[in-house]
C-alpha positions in Angstrom: -10.7 -3.5 -13.9 -13.6 -3.1 -11.4 -11.2 -2.2 -8.6 -9.5 0.5 -10.7 -10.0 4.1 -9.6 -11.4 6.4 -12.3 -9.0 9.3 -12.9 -12.0 11.6 -13.2 -12.8 11.1 -9.6 -9.5 12.2 -8.1 -10.3 15.9 -7.8 -13.8 15.0 -6.5 -12.3 12.9 -3.7 -10.1 15.8 -2.5 -13.2 18.1 -2.6 -15.2 15.7 -0.6 -14.6 12.0 -0.3 -18.2 11.3 0.5 -19.2 12.8 -2.9 -17.6 9.7 -4.6 -20.0 7.5 -2.6 -22.9 9.8 -3.6 -21.8 9.7 -7.3 -21.9 5.9 -7.2 -25.3 5.9 -5.6 -26.8 8.4 -8.2 -24.8 7.5 -11.3 -27.6 5.5 -12.9 -30.2 8.2 -12.4 -31.0 11.3 -14.5 -28.1 13.7 -14.3 -30.4 16.7 -14.3 -31.3 15.7 -10.7 -27.8 16.8 -9.6 -25.8 18.3 -12.4 -25.4 22.1 -12.1 -24.7 24.6 -14.8 -20.9 24.2 -14.6 -21.1 20.5 -15.1 -23.5 20.7 -17.9 -21.4 23.4 -19.7 -18.2 21.3 -19.2 -19.9 18.2 -20.5 -21.1 20.0 -23.6 -17.7 21.6 -24.3 -15.9 18.3 -23.8 -18.0 16.5 -26.4 -15.7 17.6 -29.2 -12.8 15.9 -27.5 -14.8 12.8 -26.5 -16.1 12.5 -30.1 -12.6 13.1 -31.4 -13.8 16.0 -33.6 -11.9 18.9 -32.0 -9.0 18.4 -34.5 -8.3 16.2 -37.5 -4.5 16.4 -37.1 -2.9 12.9 -37.3 -0.2 13.9 -34.8 -2.7 14.6 -32.0 -4.4 11.8 -30.1 -7.8 12.6 -28.6 -9.8 10.8 -25.9 -7.4 7.9 -25.6 -8.3 5.3 -22.9 -5.4 4.9 -20.4 -4.6 2.8 -17.4 -1.9 2.1 -14.9 -1.5 -1.3 -13.2 1.0 0.2 -10.8 -1.5 2.8 -9.4 -4.7 0.9 -10.2 -6.2 3.8 -12.1 -7.9 4.3 -15.5 -9.5 6.9 -17.5 -9.1 8.9 -20.7 -6.7 11.6 -21.7 -8.0 14.7 -23.5 -5.2 15.4 -25.8 -1.6 14.1 -26.5 0.6 15.9 -29.0 2.7 13.1 -30.4 5.5 15.3 -31.9 5.8 17.5 -28.8 5.3 14.6 -26.4 2.9 16.9 -24.6 -0.2 15.8 -22.5 -3.0 18.3 -22.3 -6.1 18.3 -20.1 -8.8 20.6 -21.4 -11.0 22.6 -19.0 -13.7 25.1 -19.9 -12.6 27.6 -17.2 -9.8 27.5 -14.6 -10.2 30.3 -12.0 -7.8 28.3 -9.8 -6.0 25.0 -10.3 -6.7 22.7 -7.4 -4.4 19.9 -6.2 -6.9 17.3 -7.3 -6.8 18.6 -10.9 -3.0 18.3 -10.8 -3.4 14.7 -9.6 -5.7 14.0 -12.5 -3.1 15.3 -14.9 -0.3 13.4 -13.2 -2.4 10.2 -13.2 -2.9 10.6 -17.0 0.9 11.1 -17.4 1.7 8.0 -15.2 -0.7 6.0 -17.3 0.7 7.2 -20.6 4.3 6.5 -19.6 3.4 3.0 -18.3 1.7 2.3 -21.6 4.9 3.3 -23.5 4.1 6.9 -24.5 6.8 9.4 -23.8 5.5 12.4 -22.0 7.9 15.4 -21.6 5.5 18.1 -20.7 2.0 18.5 -19.2 -0.5 21.4 -19.3 -4.0 22.5 -18.9 -5.8 24.2 -21.8 -8.4 26.7 -20.7 -11.0 26.7 -23.5 -12.8 29.9 -22.4 -9.6 32.0 -22.7 -7.7 29.9 -25.3 -4.8 29.7 -22.9 -2.3 26.9 -22.3 -1.2 26.7 -18.7 2.0 24.6 -18.2 2.3 22.4 -15.2 5.5 21.2 -13.7 6.3 17.5 -14.2 6.1 15.5 -11.0 9.4 14.8 -9.2 10.1 11.8 -7.0 8.6 13.5 -3.9 5.4 14.4 -5.9 5.2 10.8 -7.1 5.3 9.6 -3.4 2.6 12.1 -2.5 0.5 10.9 -5.4 1.0 7.3 -4.3 -0.1 8.2 -0.7 -3.2 9.9 -2.1 -4.2 6.9 -4.1 -3.8 4.7 -0.9 -6.0 7.1 1.1 -8.6 7.0 -1.8 -8.5 3.2 -1.8 -8.9 3.0 2.0 -11.7 5.5 2.4 -14.8 4.1 4.1 -18.0 6.2 3.7 -19.4 4.6 6.9 -16.6 6.2 9.0 -17.3 9.5 10.8 -17.5 12.3 8.3 -17.6 16.0 9.1 -19.0 18.1 6.2 -17.5 21.4 5.3 -20.4 23.9 4.7 -18.2 26.0 2.4 -17.6 23.0 0.2 -21.1 21.6 0.6 -22.7 24.7 -0.9 -20.7 24.1 -4.1 -21.3 20.4 -4.2 -23.6 19.1 -6.9 -24.8 16.3 -4.6 -25.5 18.7 -1.7 -29.3 18.6 -2.0 -29.1 14.8 -2.1 -26.6 14.4 0.7 -27.6 12.8 4.1 -24.6 14.5 5.9 -25.6 18.2 5.6 -28.5 20.5 5.6 -26.7 23.1 3.5 -28.3 24.2 0.3 -26.0 24.4 -2.7 -25.5 27.6 -4.6 -27.0 26.1 -7.8 -30.5 25.6 -6.4 
C-alpha cells in the first residue's frame, strides 16, 4: 500500500501541492518545528476519536481504517453511525468548508462503500460549536471530478515549476521551512 494516497493529505494538496512534498521531508522530525496552534489543538481534540474513547455506543464505529483499491487511497474515518448509515468527519472548527475537506469526506465514503459499508449520508461535526453540518452526497459528476483530482495528485512532480501563493504561504505550517518562498507564516 506504499503507493496509496493518504486521505488526510487531500485538502493539503489543494492548499499547496508542494506542502505534501515538505510533509514527507519533515514527517520524521519533531512536529513542534512546524506545527502551529491550530494543528496542535486539532490533534489534541482528535485523540478521543483516535483512541476510540469519544463514545462507548456499540452502534458507532470510531477511527476505522479504510481503503479503496479503485482510487488508490487509504486512511481512517472519524465516525460511522451504523444504524443511520451516516459517515461523520469531526473538525474542531470550520469557519469555511474547503473543497479539499469535501474530497476527504467523499474519499472516506468511497472507501466505506467499497469495503461493503452502506453510507446514505455524510456530514462534518464541528466540535467547538457542537453542530452537525450535512454535506450533499457526491453525484456522478462529482465522482468524475474526484477521480480527476486523484489523477492530478498522483501525477504531481515537486520538481516542476511552482509558483507560491503568498496569501496561502503565510498560513502554511511549512512556510518557514519552504525553499520556494520568503514569506513568514502568521504563526511565527
